PDB file of N, CA, C and O in Angstrom:
ATOM      1  N   MET A   1     103.227 112.991 120.979  1.00  0.00           N
ATOM      2  CA  MET A   1     102.571 114.037 121.692  1.00  0.00           C
ATOM      3  C   MET A   1     103.107 114.114 123.117  1.00  0.00           C
ATOM      4  O   MET A   1     103.247 115.203 123.672  1.00  0.00           O
ATOM      5  N   ASP A   2     103.405 112.968 123.703  1.00  0.00           N
ATOM      6  CA  ASP A   2     103.967 112.956 125.061  1.00  0.00           C
ATOM      7  C   ASP A   2     105.306 113.690 125.107  1.00  0.00           C
ATOM      8  O   ASP A   2     105.575 114.449 126.038  1.00  0.00           O
ATOM      9  N   VAL A   3     106.143 113.456 124.092  1.00  0.00           N
ATOM     10  CA  VAL A   3     107.460 114.097 124.056  1.00  0.00           C
ATOM     11  C   VAL A   3     107.311 115.600 123.867  1.00  0.00           C
ATOM     12  O   VAL A   3     108.005 116.382 124.517  1.00  0.00           O
ATOM     13  N   LEU A   4     106.417 116.004 122.985  1.00  0.00           N
ATOM     14  CA  LEU A   4     106.186 117.438 122.798  1.00  0.00           C
ATOM     15  C   LEU A   4     105.740 118.093 124.098  1.00  0.00           C
ATOM     16  O   LEU A   4     106.261 119.135 124.495  1.00  0.00           O
ATOM     17  N   GLN A   5     104.766 117.465 124.756  1.00  0.00           N
ATOM     18  CA  GLN A   5     104.257 118.029 125.998  1.00  0.00           C
ATOM     19  C   GLN A   5     105.324 118.026 127.095  1.00  0.00           C
ATOM     20  O   GLN A   5     105.402 118.970 127.881  1.00  0.00           O
ATOM     21  N   ALA A   6     106.146 116.975 127.153  1.00  0.00           N
ATOM     22  CA  ALA A   6     107.208 116.906 128.158  1.00  0.00           C
ATOM     23  C   ALA A   6     108.267 117.992 127.935  1.00  0.00           C
ATOM     24  O   ALA A   6     108.928 118.426 128.878  1.00  0.00           O
ATOM     25  N   SER A   7     108.419 118.424 126.677  1.00  0.00           N
ATOM     26  CA  SER A   7     109.395 119.475 126.380  1.00  0.00           C
ATOM     27  C   SER A   7     108.801 120.875 126.529  1.00  0.00           C
ATOM     28  O   SER A   7     109.450 121.872 126.213  1.00  0.00           O
ATOM     29  N   GLY A   8     107.556 120.936 127.014  1.00  0.00           N
ATOM     30  CA  GLY A   8     106.943 122.227 127.275  1.00  0.00           C
ATOM     31  C   GLY A   8     106.090 122.778 126.142  1.00  0.00           C
ATOM     32  O   GLY A   8     105.579 123.894 126.236  1.00  0.00           O
ATOM     33  N   ARG A   9     105.932 122.008 125.078  1.00  0.00           N
ATOM     34  CA  ARG A   9     105.096 122.458 123.954  1.00  0.00           C
ATOM     35  C   ARG A   9     103.634 122.185 124.273  1.00  0.00           C
ATOM     36  O   ARG A   9     103.301 121.161 124.869  1.00  0.00           O
ATOM     37  N   ARG A  10     102.761 123.107 123.873  1.00  0.00           N
ATOM     38  CA  ARG A  10     101.322 122.945 124.079  1.00  0.00           C
ATOM     39  C   ARG A  10     100.669 122.539 122.761  1.00  0.00           C
ATOM     40  O   ARG A  10     100.888 123.160 121.721  1.00  0.00           O
ATOM     41  N   ILE A  11      99.875 121.500 122.830  1.00  0.00           N
ATOM     42  CA  ILE A  11      99.155 121.002 121.650  1.00  0.00           C
ATOM     43  C   ILE A  11      97.704 121.431 121.786  1.00  0.00           C
ATOM     44  O   ILE A  11      97.101 121.124 122.814  1.00  0.00           O
ATOM     45  N   PRO A  12      97.118 122.098 120.854  1.00  0.00           N
ATOM     46  CA  PRO A  12      97.605 122.535 119.555  1.00  0.00           C
ATOM     47  C   PRO A  12      98.127 123.963 119.532  1.00  0.00           C
ATOM     48  O   PRO A  12      98.413 124.477 118.450  1.00  0.00           O
ATOM     49  N   ASP A  13      98.265 124.628 120.674  1.00  0.00           N
ATOM     50  CA  ASP A  13      98.665 126.037 120.683  1.00  0.00           C
ATOM     51  C   ASP A  13     100.027 126.271 120.035  1.00  0.00           C
ATOM     52  O   ASP A  13     100.175 127.188 119.226  1.00  0.00           O
ATOM     53  N   ASP A  14     101.027 125.451 120.380  1.00  0.00           N
ATOM     54  CA  ASP A  14     102.370 125.606 119.823  1.00  0.00           C
ATOM     55  C   ASP A  14     102.603 124.706 118.612  1.00  0.00           C
ATOM     56  O   ASP A  14     103.254 125.104 117.646  1.00  0.00           O
ATOM     57  N   VAL A  15     102.066 123.493 118.676  1.00  0.00           N
ATOM     58  CA  VAL A  15     102.281 122.496 117.623  1.00  0.00           C
ATOM     59  C   VAL A  15     100.974 121.759 117.363  1.00  0.00           C
ATOM     60  O   VAL A  15     100.369 121.210 118.283  1.00  0.00           O
ATOM     61  N   GLY A  16     100.541 121.750 116.097  1.00  0.00           N
ATOM     62  CA  GLY A  16      99.383 120.946 115.717  1.00  0.00           C
ATOM     63  C   GLY A  16      99.852 119.557 115.321  1.00  0.00           C
ATOM     64  O   GLY A  16     100.883 119.411 114.666  1.00  0.00           O
ATOM     65  N   VAL A  17      99.109 118.548 115.710  1.00  0.00           N
ATOM     66  CA  VAL A  17      99.488 117.164 115.414  1.00  0.00           C
ATOM     67  C   VAL A  17      98.310 116.474 114.729  1.00  0.00           C
ATOM     68  O   VAL A  17      97.178 116.513 115.211  1.00  0.00           O
ATOM     69  N   VAL A  18      98.609 115.839 113.586  1.00  0.00           N
ATOM     70  CA  VAL A  18      97.594 115.088 112.840  1.00  0.00           C
ATOM     71  C   VAL A  18      98.171 113.723 112.522  1.00  0.00           C
ATOM     72  O   VAL A  18      99.301 113.619 112.044  1.00  0.00           O
ATOM     73  N   GLY A  19      97.402 112.675 112.783  1.00  0.00           N
ATOM     74  CA  GLY A  19      97.825 111.310 112.478  1.00  0.00           C
ATOM     75  C   GLY A  19      97.107 110.775 111.252  1.00  0.00           C
ATOM     76  O   GLY A  19      96.426 111.516 110.543  1.00  0.00           O
ATOM     77  N   PHE A  20      97.263 109.492 111.011  1.00  0.00           N
ATOM     78  CA  PHE A  20      96.645 108.841 109.863  1.00  0.00           C
ATOM     79  C   PHE A  20      96.027 107.528 110.313  1.00  0.00           C
ATOM     80  O   PHE A  20      96.640 106.776 111.070  1.00  0.00           O
ATOM     81  N   ASP A  21      94.834 107.256 109.858  1.00  0.00           N
ATOM     82  CA  ASP A  21      94.152 105.982 110.051  1.00  0.00           C
ATOM     83  C   ASP A  21      92.886 106.091 110.887  1.00  0.00           C
ATOM     84  O   ASP A  21      91.987 105.263 110.736  1.00  0.00           O
ATOM     85  N   ASP A  22      92.786 107.074 111.756  1.00  0.00           N
ATOM     86  CA  ASP A  22      91.624 107.269 112.609  1.00  0.00           C
ATOM     87  C   ASP A  22      91.270 106.022 113.406  1.00  0.00           C
ATOM     88  O   ASP A  22      90.107 105.627 113.481  1.00  0.00           O
ATOM     89  N   SER A  23      92.282 105.413 113.996  1.00  0.00           N
ATOM     90  CA  SER A  23      92.031 104.251 114.850  1.00  0.00           C
ATOM     91  C   SER A  23      91.428 104.715 116.175  1.00  0.00           C
ATOM     92  O   SER A  23      91.406 105.909 116.471  1.00  0.00           O
ATOM     93  N   THR A  24      90.949 103.776 116.957  1.00  0.00           N
ATOM     94  CA  THR A  24      90.370 104.123 118.256  1.00  0.00           C
ATOM     95  C   THR A  24      91.418 104.730 119.183  1.00  0.00           C
ATOM     96  O   THR A  24      91.075 105.433 120.134  1.00  0.00           O
ATOM     97  N   TRP A  25      92.678 104.465 118.914  1.00  0.00           N
ATOM     98  CA  TRP A  25      93.767 105.040 119.696  1.00  0.00           C
ATOM     99  C   TRP A  25      93.708 106.567 119.668  1.00  0.00           C
ATOM    100  O   TRP A  25      94.051 107.213 120.658  1.00  0.00           O
ATOM    101  N   ALA A  26      93.278 107.152 118.545  1.00  0.00           N
ATOM    102  CA  ALA A  26      93.241 108.610 118.403  1.00  0.00           C
ATOM    103  C   ALA A  26      92.353 109.256 119.456  1.00  0.00           C
ATOM    104  O   ALA A  26      92.614 110.383 119.878  1.00  0.00           O
ATOM    105  N   LEU A  27      91.320 108.566 119.879  1.00  0.00           N
ATOM    106  CA  LEU A  27      90.413 109.113 120.887  1.00  0.00           C
ATOM    107  C   LEU A  27      90.988 109.019 122.294  1.00  0.00           C
ATOM    108  O   LEU A  27      90.543 109.729 123.195  1.00  0.00           O
ATOM    109  N   ARG A  28      91.977 108.142 122.489  1.00  0.00           N
ATOM    110  CA  ARG A  28      92.576 107.972 123.816  1.00  0.00           C
ATOM    111  C   ARG A  28      93.726 108.937 124.065  1.00  0.00           C
ATOM    112  O   ARG A  28      94.231 109.029 125.184  1.00  0.00           O
ATOM    113  N   CYS A  29      94.142 109.657 123.027  1.00  0.00           N
ATOM    114  CA  CYS A  29      95.229 110.631 123.186  1.00  0.00           C
ATOM    115  C   CYS A  29      94.742 111.823 123.994  1.00  0.00           C
ATOM    116  O   CYS A  29      93.541 112.064 124.113  1.00  0.00           O
ATOM    117  N   ASP A  30      95.703 112.569 124.551  1.00  0.00           N
ATOM    118  CA  ASP A  30      95.365 113.783 125.277  1.00  0.00           C
ATOM    119  C   ASP A  30      96.212 114.928 124.738  1.00  0.00           C
ATOM    120  O   ASP A  30      97.404 114.998 125.036  1.00  0.00           O
ATOM    121  N   PRO A  31      95.634 115.814 123.962  1.00  0.00           N
ATOM    122  CA  PRO A  31      94.230 115.898 123.547  1.00  0.00           C
ATOM    123  C   PRO A  31      93.920 114.867 122.459  1.00  0.00           C
ATOM    124  O   PRO A  31      94.837 114.312 121.854  1.00  0.00           O
ATOM    125  N   PRO A  32      92.634 114.608 122.206  1.00  0.00           N
ATOM    126  CA  PRO A  32      92.271 113.657 121.146  1.00  0.00           C
ATOM    127  C   PRO A  32      92.913 114.046 119.809  1.00  0.00           C
ATOM    128  O   PRO A  32      92.926 115.216 119.429  1.00  0.00           O
ATOM    129  N   LEU A  33      93.436 113.052 119.113  1.00  0.00           N
ATOM    130  CA  LEU A  33      94.238 113.262 117.910  1.00  0.00           C
ATOM    131  C   LEU A  33      93.380 113.471 116.666  1.00  0.00           C
ATOM    132  O   LEU A  33      92.508 112.660 116.356  1.00  0.00           O
ATOM    133  N   SER A  34      93.638 114.570 115.957  1.00  0.00           N
ATOM    134  CA  SER A  34      93.052 114.757 114.629  1.00  0.00           C
ATOM    135  C   SER A  34      93.717 113.757 113.695  1.00  0.00           C
ATOM    136  O   SER A  34      94.920 113.516 113.799  1.00  0.00           O
ATOM    137  N   THR A  35      92.947 113.175 112.788  1.00  0.00           N
ATOM    138  CA  THR A  35      93.518 112.167 111.900  1.00  0.00           C
ATOM    139  C   THR A  35      92.911 112.232 110.506  1.00  0.00           C
ATOM    140  O   THR A  35      91.867 112.848 110.287  1.00  0.00           O
ATOM    141  N   VAL A  36      93.586 111.587 109.579  1.00  0.00           N
ATOM    142  CA  VAL A  36      93.039 111.349 108.246  1.00  0.00           C
ATOM    143  C   VAL A  36      92.418 109.959 108.295  1.00  0.00           C
ATOM    144  O   VAL A  36      93.102 108.979 108.589  1.00  0.00           O
ATOM    145  N   ARG A  37      91.139 109.876 108.010  1.00  0.00           N
ATOM    146  CA  ARG A  37      90.438 108.583 108.072  1.00  0.00           C
ATOM    147  C   ARG A  37      90.747 107.776 106.815  1.00  0.00           C
ATOM    148  O   ARG A  37      90.527 108.240 105.696  1.00  0.00           O
ATOM    149  N   GLN A  38      91.250 106.583 107.010  1.00  0.00           N
ATOM    150  CA  GLN A  38      91.536 105.661 105.909  1.00  0.00           C
ATOM    151  C   GLN A  38      90.361 104.704 105.775  1.00  0.00           C
ATOM    152  O   GLN A  38      90.037 103.991 106.725  1.00  0.00           O
ATOM    153  N   PRO A  39      89.721 104.676 104.616  1.00  0.00           N
ATOM    154  CA  PRO A  39      88.577 103.786 104.434  1.00  0.00           C
ATOM    155  C   PRO A  39      89.032 102.357 104.158  1.00  0.00           C
ATOM    156  O   PRO A  39      88.996 101.905 103.013  1.00  0.00           O
ATOM    157  N   ALA A  40      89.459 101.643 105.197  1.00  0.00           N
ATOM    158  CA  ALA A  40      90.073 100.323 105.031  1.00  0.00           C
ATOM    159  C   ALA A  40      89.159  99.331 104.308  1.00  0.00           C
ATOM    160  O   ALA A  40      89.627  98.595 103.440  1.00  0.00           O
ATOM    161  N   SER A  41      87.885  99.297 104.643  1.00  0.00           N
ATOM    162  CA  SER A  41      87.000  98.331 103.982  1.00  0.00           C
ATOM    163  C   SER A  41      86.815  98.670 102.510  1.00  0.00           C
ATOM    164  O   SER A  41      86.757  97.772 101.670  1.00  0.00           O
ATOM    165  N   THR A  42      86.723  99.950 102.191  1.00  0.00           N
ATOM    166  CA  THR A  42      86.595 100.366 100.789  1.00  0.00           C
ATOM    167  C   THR A  42      87.877 100.056 100.026  1.00  0.00           C
ATOM    168  O   THR A  42      87.833  99.616  98.877  1.00  0.00           O
ATOM    169  N   LEU A  43      89.009 100.286 100.664  1.00  0.00           N
ATOM    170  CA  LEU A  43      90.301  99.979 100.047  1.00  0.00           C
ATOM    171  C   LEU A  43      90.426  98.486  99.773  1.00  0.00           C
ATOM    172  O   LEU A  43      90.847  98.088  98.687  1.00  0.00           O
ATOM    173  N   GLY A  44      90.065  97.664 100.743  1.00  0.00           N
ATOM    174  CA  GLY A  44      90.123  96.212 100.561  1.00  0.00           C
ATOM    175  C   GLY A  44      89.190  95.732  99.469  1.00  0.00           C
ATOM    176  O   GLY A  44      89.546  94.857  98.680  1.00  0.00           O
ATOM    177  N   ARG A  45      87.991  96.305  99.421  1.00  0.00           N
ATOM    178  CA  ARG A  45      87.020  95.937  98.385  1.00  0.00           C
ATOM    179  C   ARG A  45      87.546  96.291  96.993  1.00  0.00           C
ATOM    180  O   ARG A  45      87.423  95.493  96.063  1.00  0.00           O
ATOM    181  N   ALA A  46      88.129  97.477  96.846  1.00  0.00           N
ATOM    182  CA  ALA A  46      88.676  97.904  95.556  1.00  0.00           C
ATOM    183  C   ALA A  46      89.829  96.995  95.125  1.00  0.00           C
ATOM    184  O   ALA A  46      89.945  96.651  93.948  1.00  0.00           O
ATOM    185  N   ALA A  47      90.678  96.610  96.077  1.00  0.00           N
ATOM    186  CA  ALA A  47      91.794  95.714  95.755  1.00  0.00           C
ATOM    187  C   ALA A  47      91.282  94.342  95.326  1.00  0.00           C
ATOM    188  O   ALA A  47      91.762  93.778  94.343  1.00  0.00           O
ATOM    189  N   ALA A  48      90.309  93.805  96.062  1.00  0.00           N
ATOM    190  CA  ALA A  48      89.748  92.500  95.705  1.00  0.00           C
ATOM    191  C   ALA A  48      89.075  92.549  94.335  1.00  0.00           C
ATOM    192  O   ALA A  48      89.224  91.620  93.541  1.00  0.00           O
ATOM    193  N   ASP A  49      88.341  93.613  94.053  1.00  0.00           N
ATOM    194  CA  ASP A  49      87.696  93.755  92.743  1.00  0.00           C
ATOM    195  C   ASP A  49      88.735  93.778  91.625  1.00  0.00           C
ATOM    196  O   ASP A  49      88.528  93.170  90.575  1.00  0.00           O
ATOM    197  N   ALA A  50      89.859  94.481  91.846  1.00  0.00           N
ATOM    198  CA  ALA A  50      90.910  94.545  90.827  1.00  0.00           C
ATOM    199  C   ALA A  50      91.512  93.168  90.572  1.00  0.00           C
ATOM    200  O   ALA A  50      91.752  92.799  89.423  1.00  0.00           O
ATOM    201  N   VAL A  51      91.756  92.413  91.630  1.00  0.00           N
ATOM    202  CA  VAL A  51      92.315  91.063  91.479  1.00  0.00           C
ATOM    203  C   VAL A  51      91.324  90.158  90.743  1.00  0.00           C
ATOM    204  O   VAL A  51      91.715  89.413  89.844  1.00  0.00           O
ATOM    205  N   LEU A  52      90.062  90.220  91.115  1.00  0.00           N
ATOM    206  CA  LEU A  52      89.052  89.380  90.450  1.00  0.00           C
ATOM    207  C   LEU A  52      88.902  89.734  88.977  1.00  0.00           C
ATOM    208  O   LEU A  52      88.720  88.847  88.142  1.00  0.00           O
ATOM    209  N   ARG A  53      88.976  91.019  88.651  1.00  0.00           N
ATOM    210  CA  ARG A  53      88.912  91.415  87.229  1.00  0.00           C
ATOM    211  C   ARG A  53      90.096  90.837  86.455  1.00  0.00           C
ATOM    212  O   ARG A  53      89.931  90.347  85.338  1.00  0.00           O
ATOM    213  N   GLN A  54      91.282  90.895  87.047  1.00  0.00           N
ATOM    214  CA  GLN A  54      92.468  90.345  86.383  1.00  0.00           C
ATOM    215  C   GLN A  54      92.353  88.838  86.219  1.00  0.00           C
ATOM    216  O   GLN A  54      92.749  88.299  85.185  1.00  0.00           O
ATOM    217  N   LEU A  55      91.817  88.149  87.221  1.00  0.00           N
ATOM    218  CA  LEU A  55      91.638  86.697  87.115  1.00  0.00           C
ATOM    219  C   LEU A  55      90.657  86.328  86.008  1.00  0.00           C
ATOM    220  O   LEU A  55      90.770  85.256  85.414  1.00  0.00           O
ATOM    221  N   ARG A  56      89.702  87.201  85.728  1.00  0.00           N
ATOM    222  CA  ARG A  56      88.740  86.971  84.648  1.00  0.00           C
ATOM    223  C   ARG A  56      89.293  87.373  83.285  1.00  0.00           C
ATOM    224  O   ARG A  56      88.619  87.221  82.266  1.00  0.00           O
ATOM    225  N   GLY A  57      90.534  87.890  83.269  1.00  0.00           N
ATOM    226  CA  GLY A  57      91.177  88.241  82.008  1.00  0.00           C
ATOM    227  C   GLY A  57      91.012  89.682  81.582  1.00  0.00           C
ATOM    228  O   GLY A  57      91.449  90.049  80.491  1.00  0.00           O
ATOM    229  N   ALA A  58      90.406  90.500  82.394  1.00  0.00           N
ATOM    230  CA  ALA A  58      90.258  91.916  82.051  1.00  0.00           C
ATOM    231  C   ALA A  58      91.627  92.586  82.133  1.00  0.00           C
ATOM    232  O   ALA A  58      92.452  92.207  82.964  1.00  0.00           O
ATOM    233  N   PRO A  59      91.874  93.570  81.286  1.00  0.00           N
ATOM    234  CA  PRO A  59      93.167  94.261  81.336  1.00  0.00           C
ATOM    235  C   PRO A  59      93.300  95.066  82.636  1.00  0.00           C
ATOM    236  O   PRO A  59      92.313  95.519  83.216  1.00  0.00           O
ATOM    237  N   SER A  60      94.531  95.223  83.061  1.00  0.00           N
ATOM    238  CA  SER A  60      94.794  96.025  84.258  1.00  0.00           C
ATOM    239  C   SER A  60      94.487  97.480  83.971  1.00  0.00           C
ATOM    240  O   SER A  60      94.711  97.964  82.861  1.00  0.00           O
ATOM    241  N   ALA A  61      93.980  98.168  84.960  1.00  0.00           N
ATOM    242  CA  ALA A  61      93.712  99.594  84.805  1.00  0.00           C
ATOM    243  C   ALA A  61      95.030 100.356  84.745  1.00  0.00           C
ATOM    244  O   ALA A  61      95.981 100.031  85.455  1.00  0.00           O
ATOM    245  N   ASP A  62      95.073 101.371  83.893  1.00  0.00           N
ATOM    246  CA  ASP A  62      96.276 102.196  83.773  1.00  0.00           C
ATOM    247  C   ASP A  62      96.370 103.231  84.889  1.00  0.00           C
ATOM    248  O   ASP A  62      97.428 103.824  85.101  1.00  0.00           O
ATOM    249  N   THR A  63      95.272 103.448  85.597  1.00  0.00           N
ATOM    250  CA  THR A  63      95.260 104.452  86.654  1.00  0.00           C
ATOM    251  C   THR A  63      94.944 103.777  87.986  1.00  0.00           C
ATOM    252  O   THR A  63      94.405 102.672  88.028  1.00  0.00           O
ATOM    253  N   GLY A  64      95.282 104.447  89.037  1.00  0.00           N
ATOM    254  CA  GLY A  64      94.984 103.943  90.372  1.00  0.00           C
ATOM    255  C   GLY A  64      93.562 104.290  90.772  1.00  0.00           C
ATOM    256  O   GLY A  64      92.813 104.904  90.011  1.00  0.00           O
ATOM    257  N   VAL A  65      93.213 103.888  91.965  1.00  0.00           N
ATOM    258  CA  VAL A  65      91.903 104.185  92.527  1.00  0.00           C
ATOM    259  C   VAL A  65      92.092 105.276  93.575  1.00  0.00           C
ATOM    260  O   VAL A  65      92.941 105.157  94.459  1.00  0.00           O
ATOM    261  N   VAL A  66      91.311 106.321  93.475  1.00  0.00           N
ATOM    262  CA  VAL A  66      91.371 107.407  94.444  1.00  0.00           C
ATOM    263  C   VAL A  66      90.178 107.272  95.383  1.00  0.00           C
ATOM    264  O   VAL A  66      89.027 107.269  94.946  1.00  0.00           O
ATOM    265  N   LEU A  67      90.467 107.161  96.667  1.00  0.00           N
ATOM    266  CA  LEU A  67      89.422 107.012  97.669  1.00  0.00           C
ATOM    267  C   LEU A  67      89.317 108.279  98.510  1.00  0.00           C
ATOM    268  O   LEU A  67      90.310 108.974  98.727  1.00  0.00           O
ATOM    269  N   ASP A  68      88.132 108.569  98.972  1.00  0.00           N
ATOM    270  CA  ASP A  68      87.911 109.701  99.847  1.00  0.00           C
ATOM    271  C   ASP A  68      88.539 109.407 101.208  1.00  0.00           C
ATOM    272  O   ASP A  68      88.207 108.404 101.840  1.00  0.00           O
ATOM    273  N   CYS A  69      89.431 110.264 101.658  1.00  0.00           N
ATOM    274  CA  CYS A  69      90.094 110.115 102.957  1.00  0.00           C
ATOM    275  C   CYS A  69      89.918 111.416 103.736  1.00  0.00           C
ATOM    276  O   CYS A  69      90.817 112.258 103.754  1.00  0.00           O
ATOM    277  N   PRO A  70      88.766 111.582 104.377  1.00  0.00           N
ATOM    278  CA  PRO A  70      88.497 112.856 105.050  1.00  0.00           C
ATOM    279  C   PRO A  70      89.356 113.056 106.302  1.00  0.00           C
ATOM    280  O   PRO A  70      89.787 112.099 106.944  1.00  0.00           O
ATOM    281  N   VAL A  71      89.585 114.316 106.621  1.00  0.00           N
ATOM    282  CA  VAL A  71      90.277 114.659 107.854  1.00  0.00           C
ATOM    283  C   VAL A  71      89.235 114.711 108.971  1.00  0.00           C
ATOM    284  O   VAL A  71      88.183 115.333 108.820  1.00  0.00           O
ATOM    285  N   VAL A  72      89.532 114.062 110.077  1.00  0.00           N
ATOM    286  CA  VAL A  72      88.672 114.091 111.257  1.00  0.00           C
ATOM    287  C   VAL A  72      89.330 115.040 112.248  1.00  0.00           C
ATOM    288  O   VAL A  72      90.306 114.686 112.908  1.00  0.00           O
ATOM    289  N   TRP A  73      88.790 116.244 112.345  1.00  0.00           N
ATOM    290  CA  TRP A  73      89.390 117.265 113.205  1.00  0.00           C
ATOM    291  C   TRP A  73      89.000 117.044 114.663  1.00  0.00           C
ATOM    292  O   TRP A  73      87.822 116.946 115.006  1.00  0.00           O
ATOM    293  N   ARG A  74      90.019 116.971 115.501  1.00  0.00           N
ATOM    294  CA  ARG A  74      89.825 116.880 116.938  1.00  0.00           C
ATOM    295  C   ARG A  74      90.694 117.954 117.593  1.00  0.00           C
ATOM    296  O   ARG A  74      91.161 118.869 116.915  1.00  0.00           O
ATOM    297  N   ALA A  75      90.909 117.853 118.869  1.00  0.00           N
ATOM    298  CA  ALA A  75      91.555 118.936 119.621  1.00  0.00           C
ATOM    299  C   ALA A  75      93.067 119.067 119.422  1.00  0.00           C
ATOM    300  O   ALA A  75      93.653 120.015 119.946  1.00  0.00           O
ATOM    301  N   SER A  76      93.720 118.174 118.701  1.00  0.00           N
ATOM    302  CA  SER A  76      95.177 118.225 118.564  1.00  0.00           C
ATOM    303  C   SER A  76      95.646 119.143 117.434  1.00  0.00           C
ATOM    304  O   SER A  76      96.845 119.387 117.298  1.00  0.00           O
ATOM    305  N   ALA A  77      94.730 119.647 116.634  1.00  0.00           N
ATOM    306  CA  ALA A  77      95.137 120.523 115.528  1.00  0.00           C
ATOM    307  C   ALA A  77      94.091 121.588 115.280  1.00  0.00           C
ATOM    308  O   ALA A  77      94.256 122.420 114.387  1.00  0.00           O
TER     309      ALA A  77
END
């Protein structure tokens, strides 16, 4: 965002910027960064559950796990 602004681009008027992870860093940006929120604790729980099921002898799932990853709209987009 700094490079865009230094080159004369206005965020979000000229360029919309969206990040991933929704860390606290997103709030310190100027303008505040829109992001996709990654549910890290839910992701970790799902991974641990899958490992524990495999250790108990359950077959591996043929499909992945889809988690809700909402967009957090802020002033950058």
